[in-house]
N, C-alpha and C positions, 0 to 999 in steps of 0.2 A: 887606832883603826886597824894597822896591820894584824896585832894580835886578834882581834875581834873575826876578821876574815879568815885567819888560820884555824881557830876555833869551829868555824862553820865548815870550812873543808875536812879539819880532821874528823867531826861528828860524822858528816855524810860519807866520808869512806869508810866507817866502821862497819865490818859485815853485820847483816841484819839477823836478829835472833829469831828464829821461825817458832812461834808459839801458835797454838792451836786457839780458837775462839773459848773453848770450855775451859782451858787453863787461865785465861785472862777474866772469865766470868767467875771461875771457881776460886780464884786467888792463887792458883797454882801451887797448893799444899804438896802435891806428888813430886815438885820439882825440886823441894827442900833439900834432899839429901842427894841428888842426883846431878847437883852442879858440879862441872868441873873447871879447872882453871884454864885461863884463856892461854893460848899458844901461839907463837908464831907472829904472823901480821895481826892478829886480832889483840894480842898482849902489847905489842908495840904500839897501835893506835890508841888504846886505852891510856898508856904511859903518856903519850904525846898530847892527848887530851886533857890529862890532868894537869900536866906541866904548863901547857897553854893556860888553863884555867887559873891556876895560881899566879902566873905572870899577870893575867888580866885583873885579879883581884889586888895583887901588889901595886900595878899601876894606877888602879882606880883609887887606892887610898893615897898614894903619893901625889896623884893630881888634886885630890880634895885638899890636902894638907898645903900644897903649893898655892893653890888659889884662895886659901885663907889667910894666908901670910903675906 
């Protein structure tokens, strides 16, 4: 449960990406080549979210295995 709460907090702390309604409806094809790598706090939060997601997945598999044996 701790990992789940931490994932929720990490996702909520990530900076919002501001997209207008036209790019959401049009598929955002104009943004295909204009994407930049995340830097600073945004990059850190993305890494934290991925790590917490992997931990959640591993714990779910371990609990499933332990409950079946």
